[in-house]
N, CA, C and O atoms as a MOPAC input file, in Angstrom:
PM7 MOZYME 1SCF
protein

 N    -93.60600 1   229.81600 1   -30.95500 1
 C    -94.65900 1   228.83400 1   -30.89300 1
 C    -94.03200 1   227.45200 1   -30.97100 1
 O    -93.10000 1   227.23400 1   -31.74500 1
 N    -94.53300 1   226.52600 1   -30.18200 1
 C    -93.99000 1   225.17600 1   -30.17300 1
 C    -94.35000 1   224.43800 1   -31.44800 1
 O    -95.46900 1   224.53200 1   -31.95300 1
 N    -93.38300 1   223.71100 1   -31.94900 1
 C    -93.62100 1   222.90500 1   -33.14100 1
 C    -94.12000 1   221.53700 1   -32.70300 1
 O    -93.76900 1   221.05500 1   -31.62600 1
 N    -94.93600 1   220.91600 1   -33.54000 1
 C    -95.43900 1   219.59300 1   -33.21800 1
 C    -96.67600 1   219.28500 1   -34.02800 1
 O    -96.98500 1   219.95900 1   -35.01000 1
 N    -97.37800 1   218.25000 1   -33.59600 1
 C    -98.56800 1   217.79700 1   -34.30800 1
 C    -99.59100 1   218.90500 1   -34.47600 1
 O   -100.23500 1   218.98600 1   -35.52200 1
 N    -99.75900 1   219.75800 1   -33.47800 1
 C   -100.78100 1   220.80200 1   -33.49400 1
 C   -100.17400 1   222.18700 1   -33.59800 1
 O   -100.60600 1   223.09800 1   -32.89200 1
 N    -99.19100 1   222.36800 1   -34.45200 1
 C    -98.50000 1   223.65200 1   -34.53400 1
 C    -99.47200 1   224.78700 1   -34.80100 1
 O    -99.33000 1   225.85800 1   -34.21100 1
 N   -100.45300 1   224.59000 1   -35.66900 1
 C   -101.40300 1   225.67400 1   -35.92300 1
 C   -102.55200 1   225.62900 1   -34.92200 1
 O   -103.07300 1   226.67900 1   -34.54700 1
 N   -102.95400 1   224.45900 1   -34.48800 1
 C   -103.93300 1   224.32100 1   -33.42500 1
 C   -105.37400 1   224.61600 1   -33.77500 1
 O   -106.24200 1   224.46000 1   -32.91600 1
 N   -105.67400 1   225.03800 1   -34.99700 1
 C   -107.05700 1   225.34600 1   -35.34800 1
 C   -107.40400 1   224.90200 1   -36.76200 1
 O   -106.54400 1   224.78200 1   -37.63400 1
 N   -108.68300 1   224.66600 1   -36.95100 1
 C   -109.28300 1   224.52500 1   -38.27700 1
 C   -110.40900 1   225.55200 1   -38.32800 1
 O   -111.01300 1   225.87300 1   -37.30400 1
 N   -110.68200 1   226.05600 1   -39.50700 1
 C   -111.70200 1   227.09100 1   -39.67900 1
 C   -112.67700 1   226.69900 1   -40.77800 1
 O   -112.27100 1   226.20300 1   -41.82900 1
 N   -113.96400 1   226.92300 1   -40.53400 1
 C   -114.98900 1   226.83400 1   -41.57700 1
 C   -115.25300 1   228.27400 1   -41.99400 1
 O   -115.75100 1   229.07700 1   -41.20500 1
 N   -114.91400 1   228.59500 1   -43.24800 1
 C   -114.97200 1   229.98000 1   -43.71600 1
 C   -115.75800 1   230.07700 1   -45.02700 1
 O   -115.77300 1   229.13300 1   -45.81700 1
 N   -116.40900 1   231.22300 1   -45.25400 1
 C   -117.09800 1   231.40000 1   -46.53700 1
 C   -116.09300 1   231.54800 1   -47.67100 1
 O   -115.07100 1   232.21900 1   -47.52600 1
 N   -116.39000 1   230.92400 1   -48.78700 1
 C   -115.55100 1   231.04800 1   -49.97700 1
 C   -116.05900 1   232.23200 1   -50.79000 1
 O   -117.26700 1   232.34300 1   -51.00300 1
 N   -115.19000 1   233.11100 1   -51.24700 1
 C   -115.64000 1   234.29300 1   -52.00200 1
 C   -116.39400 1   233.94500 1   -53.29400 1
 O   -117.18000 1   234.75100 1   -53.79200 1
 N   -116.15100 1   232.74300 1   -53.83300 1
 C   -116.82900 1   232.32300 1   -55.05700 1
 C   -118.11000 1   231.53800 1   -54.77200 1
 O   -118.75600 1   231.04300 1   -55.69600 1
 N   -118.47700 1   231.42500 1   -53.49600 1
 C   -119.67800 1   230.69500 1   -53.10200 1
 C   -119.31500 1   229.43600 1   -52.34100 1
 O   -118.25200 1   228.85200 1   -52.55300 1
 N   -120.18800 1   229.03000 1   -51.47100 1
 C   -119.96600 1   227.83500 1   -50.67100 1
 C   -119.09700 1   228.12000 1   -49.45200 1
 O   -118.88600 1   229.26900 1   -49.06300 1
 N   -118.60200 1   227.03500 1   -48.86600 1
 C   -117.83700 1   227.10000 1   -47.61900 1
 C   -116.60500 1   226.22300 1   -47.71200 1
 O   -116.64000 1   225.15400 1   -48.32000 1
 N   -115.51000 1   226.67700 1   -47.10700 1
 C   -114.25100 1   225.93200 1   -47.11000 1
 C   -113.84400 1   225.58800 1   -45.68500 1
 O   -114.20800 1   226.27800 1   -44.73300 1
 N   -113.08600 1   224.51000 1   -45.55900 1
 C   -112.43700 1   224.14900 1   -44.30000 1
 C   -110.95300 1   224.38800 1   -44.51000 1
 O   -110.35500 1   223.84800 1   -45.43900 1
 N   -110.35900 1   225.20400 1   -43.63900 1
 C   -108.93500 1   225.54500 1   -43.76600 1
 C   -108.23000 1   225.32900 1   -42.43700 1
 O   -108.80400 1   225.56400 1   -41.37400 1
 N   -106.99500 1   224.88500 1   -42.50200 1
 C   -106.15200 1   224.77400 1   -41.31500 1
 C   -105.64500 1   226.17000 1   -40.96600 1
 O   -105.28600 1   226.92800 1   -41.86700 1
 N   -105.60700 1   226.52200 1   -39.70300 1
 C   -105.10100 1   227.82400 1   -39.28800 1
 C   -103.69200 1   228.04300 1   -39.80000 1
 O   -102.81100 1   227.22000 1   -39.55100 1
 N   -103.46400 1   229.13200 1   -40.50900 1
 C   -102.15500 1   229.44300 1   -41.05800 1
 C   -101.86900 1   228.78400 1   -42.39500 1
 O   -100.83200 1   229.04400 1   -43.00500 1
 N   -102.78500 1   227.92600 1   -42.85900 1
 C   -102.58000 1   227.23200 1   -44.12900 1
 C   -103.14400 1   228.02200 1   -45.29400 1
 O   -103.98900 1   228.89900 1   -45.11000 1
 N   -102.67700 1   227.71300 1   -46.48100 1
 C   -103.14500 1   228.42600 1   -47.66300 1
 C   -104.10800 1   227.59800 1   -48.50000 1
 O   -104.82600 1   228.14400 1   -49.33700 1
 N   -104.13100 1   226.28300 1   -48.28200 1
 C   -105.01600 1   225.41700 1   -49.06600 1
 C   -106.24800 1   225.02700 1   -48.26400 1
 O   -106.22000 1   224.97800 1   -47.03400 1
 N   -107.31800 1   224.75400 1   -48.97800 1
 C   -108.55100 1   224.30700 1   -48.36000 1
 C   -108.49300 1   222.79800 1   -48.13800 1
 O   -107.99400 1   222.05600 1   -48.98400 1
 N   -109.01100 1   222.35000 1   -46.98900 1
 C   -109.11000 1   220.91500 1   -46.71300 1
 C   -110.39500 1   220.33700 1   -47.28000 1
 O   -110.56900 1   219.11900 1   -47.31300 1
 N   -111.28800 1   221.19400 1   -47.72300 1
 C   -112.54700 1   220.74400 1   -48.30300 1
 C   -113.41100 1   221.92000 1   -48.69100 1
 O   -113.32300 1   222.98700 1   -48.08400 1
 N   -114.25400 1   221.73200 1   -49.71000 1
 C   -115.18600 1   222.76400 1   -50.15900 1
 C   -116.58400 1   222.16300 1   -50.19300 1
 O   -116.77700 1   221.04700 1   -50.67600 1
 N   -117.56200 1   222.91000 1   -49.67600 1
 C   -118.93200 1   222.43400 1   -49.58700 1
 C   -119.89400 1   223.51500 1   -50.04300 1
 O   -119.62700 1   224.70700 1   -49.88700 1
 N   -121.01800 1   223.08800 1   -50.60800 1
 C   -122.01800 1   224.03600 1   -51.08800 1
 C   -122.79400 1   224.68500 1   -49.95000 1
 O   -123.18700 1   225.84800 1   -50.04900 1
 N   -123.02000 1   223.93100 1   -48.85900 1
 C   -123.74800 1   224.55100 1   -47.74200 1
 C   -122.93600 1   224.47900 1   -46.45300 1
 O   -122.06800 1   223.62200 1   -46.29000 1
 N   -123.23600 1   225.38700 1   -45.56100 1
 C   -122.45600 1   225.56000 1   -44.33300 1
 C   -122.53800 1   224.33500 1   -43.42600 1
 O   -121.52600 1   223.93900 1   -42.84800 1
 N   -123.71100 1   223.72600 1   -43.28700 1
 C   -123.86000 1   222.60600 1   -42.35600 1
 C   -122.97800 1   221.42100 1   -42.75900 1
 O   -122.39000 1   220.77000 1   -41.89600 1
 N   -122.88300 1   221.13700 1   -44.05400 1
 C   -122.00400 1   220.05600 1   -44.50900 1
 C   -120.54500 1   220.37000 1   -44.18000 1
 O   -119.79200 1   219.48200 1   -43.78000 1
 N   -120.14800 1   221.62500 1   -44.34900 1
 C   -118.77700 1   222.03700 1   -44.03300 1
 C   -118.50800 1   221.92300 1   -42.53100 1
 O   -117.43400 1   221.47700 1   -42.12500 1
 N   -119.47200 1   222.32100 1   -41.71400 1
 C   -119.31700 1   222.23700 1   -40.25500 1
 C   -119.20300 1   220.77900 1   -39.81900 1
 O   -118.35300 1   220.44400 1   -38.99400 1
 N   -120.05100 1   219.91200 1   -40.36500 1
 C   -120.00500 1   218.49300 1   -40.00000 1
 C   -118.64900 1   217.88300 1   -40.33500 1
 O   -118.06600 1   217.17500 1   -39.51400 1
 N   -118.14700 1   218.15300 1   -41.52700 1
 C   -116.83800 1   217.61800 1   -41.92600 1
 C   -115.71000 1   218.28500 1   -41.14000 1
 O   -114.73600 1   217.62800 1   -40.77000 1
 N   -115.83900 1   219.58000 1   -40.88500 1
 C   -114.84400 1   220.29000 1   -40.08600 1
 C   -114.71600 1   219.71400 1   -38.69300 1
 O   -113.61100 1   219.62000 1   -38.15800 1
 N   -115.83900 1   219.32500 1   -38.09400 1
 C   -115.80100 1   218.70500 1   -36.75900 1
 C   -115.06600 1   217.37400 1   -36.80100 1
 O   -114.29600 1   217.06400 1   -35.89200 1
 N   -115.29500 1   216.58100 1   -37.84900 1
 C   -114.58200 1   215.30700 1   -37.98400 1
 C   -113.08000 1   215.53800 1   -38.09200 1
 O   -112.29200 1   214.88700 1   -37.40600 1
 N   -112.69400 1   216.46100 1   -38.95100 1
 C   -111.27000 1   216.76500 1   -39.14900 1
 C   -110.65600 1   217.28300 1   -37.85700 1
 O   -109.55700 1   216.87500 1   -37.48100 1
 N   -111.36400 1   218.18100 1   -37.17700 1
 C   -110.86400 1   218.78000 1   -35.94800 1
 C   -110.70200 1   217.74000 1   -34.83900 1
 O   -109.71900 1   217.77200 1   -34.09900 1
 N   -111.65500 1   216.82500 1   -34.72300 1
 C   -111.54500 1   215.75800 1   -33.71900 1
 C   -110.33300 1   214.87400 1   -33.99800 1
 O   -109.58500 1   214.52400 1   -33.08500 1
 N   -110.14600 1   214.51900 1   -35.26600 1
 C   -109.02100 1   213.64700 1   -35.62700 1
 C   -107.67300 1   214.32600 1   -35.37900 1
 O   -106.69700 1   213.65700 1   -35.03900 1
 N   -107.61500 1   215.63500 1   -35.54500 1
 C   -106.35400 1   216.37100 1   -35.38800 1
 C   -106.19600 1   216.97700 1   -33.99800 1
 O   -105.17300 1   217.60300 1   -33.71900 1
 N   -107.19300 1   216.80500 1   -33.11100 1
 C   -107.16500 1   217.40100 1   -31.76100 1
 C   -106.93300 1   218.90200 1   -31.82100 1
 O   -106.04600 1   219.42300 1   -31.14500 1
 N   -107.73100 1   219.60400 1   -32.63100 1
 C   -107.58800 1   221.04900 1   -32.78000 1
 C   -108.86700 1   221.76300 1   -32.38800 1
 O   -109.90100 1   221.13200 1   -32.16500 1
 N   -108.79100 1   223.07000 1   -32.30600 1
 C   -109.95900 1   223.91200 1   -32.13400 1
 C   -110.64600 1   224.07600 1   -33.49200 1
 O   -109.97600 1   224.09800 1   -34.52400 1
 N   -111.96700 1   224.19000 1   -33.49700 1
 C   -112.70400 1   224.45800 1   -34.72500 1
 C   -113.37300 1   225.81900 1   -34.58900 1
 O   -114.17000 1   226.03600 1   -33.67600 1
 N   -113.05200 1   226.72400 1   -35.48600 1
 C   -113.64800 1   228.05900 1   -35.51400 1
 C   -114.61800 1   228.10900 1   -36.69300 1
 O   -114.22100 1   227.91300 1   -37.84200 1
 N   -115.88600 1   228.37200 1   -36.40100 1
 C   -116.92300 1   228.41700 1   -37.42800 1
 C   -117.27300 1   229.87500 1   -37.67300 1
 O   -117.78300 1   230.55800 1   -36.78500 1
 N   -116.99700 1   230.34300 1   -38.87200 1
 C   -117.19500 1   231.74200 1   -39.23400 1
 C   -118.59400 1   231.96800 1   -39.81800 1
 O   -119.19300 1   231.06200 1   -40.39700 1
 N   -119.09100 1   233.17400 1   -39.65600 1
 C   -120.33700 1   233.59500 1   -40.29000 1
 C   -120.04400 1   234.05900 1   -41.70800 1
 O   -118.88400 1   234.12300 1   -42.11500 1
 N   -121.08000 1   234.38000 1   -42.45600 1
 C   -120.93000 1   234.83100 1   -43.84100 1
 C   -120.07000 1   236.09300 1   -43.92100 1
 O   -119.37400 1   236.30000 1   -44.91500 1
 N   -120.10900 1   236.94300 1   -42.88100 1
 C   -119.31700 1   238.17800 1   -42.89800 1
 C   -117.84500 1   237.95400 1   -42.51800 1
 O   -117.06100 1   238.90300 1   -42.50300 1
 N   -117.47000 1   236.70700 1   -42.21200 1
 C   -116.08400 1   236.38000 1   -41.89700 1
 C   -115.75500 1   236.36200 1   -40.41700 1
 O   -114.68600 1   235.89100 1   -40.02800 1
 N   -116.65500 1   236.86700 1   -39.58400 1
 C   -116.41500 1   236.86000 1   -38.13500 1
 C   -116.67900 1   235.47100 1   -37.55600 1
 O   -117.51500 1   234.72200 1   -38.06100 1
 N   -115.95200 1   235.14300 1   -36.48800 1
 C   -116.15300 1   233.85800 1   -35.83300 1
 C   -117.49300 1   233.88400 1   -35.09800 1
 O   -117.74000 1   234.74800 1   -34.25700 1
 N   -118.34900 1   232.92400 1   -35.43300 1
 C   -119.66500 1   232.84500 1   -34.81800 1
 C   -119.75200 1   231.76800 1   -33.75800 1
 O   -120.58500 1   231.84500 1   -32.85500 1
 N   -118.88500 1   230.75100 1   -33.86600 1
 C   -118.92400 1   229.63900 1   -32.93400 1
 C   -117.54000 1   229.00400 1   -32.87500 1
 O   -116.78500 1   229.04500 1   -33.84600 1
 N   -117.21700 1   228.41900 1   -31.72700 1
 C   -115.91900 1   227.78600 1   -31.55800 1
 C   -116.10800 1   226.47900 1   -30.79800 1
 O   -116.82200 1   226.43800 1   -29.79600 1
 N   -115.47300 1   225.41300 1   -31.27100 1
 C   -115.54000 1   224.10800 1   -30.61300 1
 C   -114.13500 1   223.64800 1   -30.27100 1
 O   -113.20300 1   223.85500 1   -31.04900 1
 N   -113.97800 1   223.02300 1   -29.10900 1
 C   -112.69600 1   222.48000 1   -28.70400 1
 C   -112.74500 1   220.96700 1   -28.85700 1
 O   -113.67100 1   220.31500 1   -28.37400 1
 N   -111.74700 1   220.41600 1   -29.52800 1
 C   -111.66700 1   218.97000 1   -29.73700 1
 C   -110.30500 1   218.46800 1   -29.28500 1
 O   -109.44100 1   218.15800 1   -30.10600 1
 N   -110.12100 1   218.39100 1   -27.97500 1
 C   -108.89000 1   217.84300 1   -27.44100 1
 C   -107.76400 1   218.83700 1   -27.26700 1
 O   -106.65100 1   218.43600 1   -26.92700 1
 N   -108.00600 1   220.10800 1   -27.48500 1
 C   -106.93700 1   221.10000 1   -27.34900 1
 C   -107.39100 1   222.21500 1   -26.41500 1
 O   -107.10800 1   223.38700 1   -26.66600 1
 N   -108.08600 1   221.86300 1   -25.34700 1
 C   -108.61000 1   222.83300 1   -24.41800 1
 C   -107.60100 1   223.05700 1   -23.29100 1
 O   -107.37800 1   222.16000 1   -22.47900 1
 N   -106.99200 1   224.23700 1   -23.23300 1
 C   -105.94200 1   224.47100 1   -22.23500 1
 C   -106.46100 1   224.67900 1   -20.81100 1
 O   -105.67100 1   224.66900 1   -19.86800 1
 N   -107.76000 1   224.86300 1   -20.63800 1
 C   -108.29700 1   225.10100 1   -19.28800 1
 C   -108.35500 1   223.81500 1   -18.48700 1
 O   -108.60300 1   222.74300 1   -19.04100 1
 N   -108.13000 1   223.91500 1   -17.19600 1
 C   -108.18400 1   222.77600 1   -16.30100 1
 C   -109.24800 1   223.06000 1   -15.24500 1
 O   -108.95700 1   223.63600 1   -14.19600 1
 N   -110.46700 1   222.65400 1   -15.53000 1
 C   -111.58800 1   222.93900 1   -14.64400 1
 C   -112.02000 1   221.64200 1   -13.96800 1
 O   -112.31300 1   220.64900 1   -14.63600 1
 N   -112.05800 1   221.66200 1   -12.64400 1
 C   -112.53000 1   220.50100 1   -11.90700 1
 C   -114.04500 1   220.52100 1   -11.86400 1
 O   -114.66100 1   221.58600 1   -11.81000 1
 N   -114.63800 1   219.34800 1   -11.88700 1
 C   -116.07300 1   219.34500 1   -11.78100 1
 C   -116.62600 1   218.09600 1   -12.18100 1
 O   -117.84500 1   217.92300 1   -12.15100 1

């Protein structure tokens, strides 16, 4: 994997086992933020993801990815 500004390339909004929601960098062990409700975590996650030009993966309560947003790291080249 190429090293650089976007080495991990993703941020995740994930449920915290103790309650609430966390924002984590892909491959990281620390949380970038903890929120009591999912919408606040998603809003802040989008800000962080835009600033870092990463993908944002929004997980459901069961841990599965429910939604994905691209913020400057979209590898597709679609004309239109």
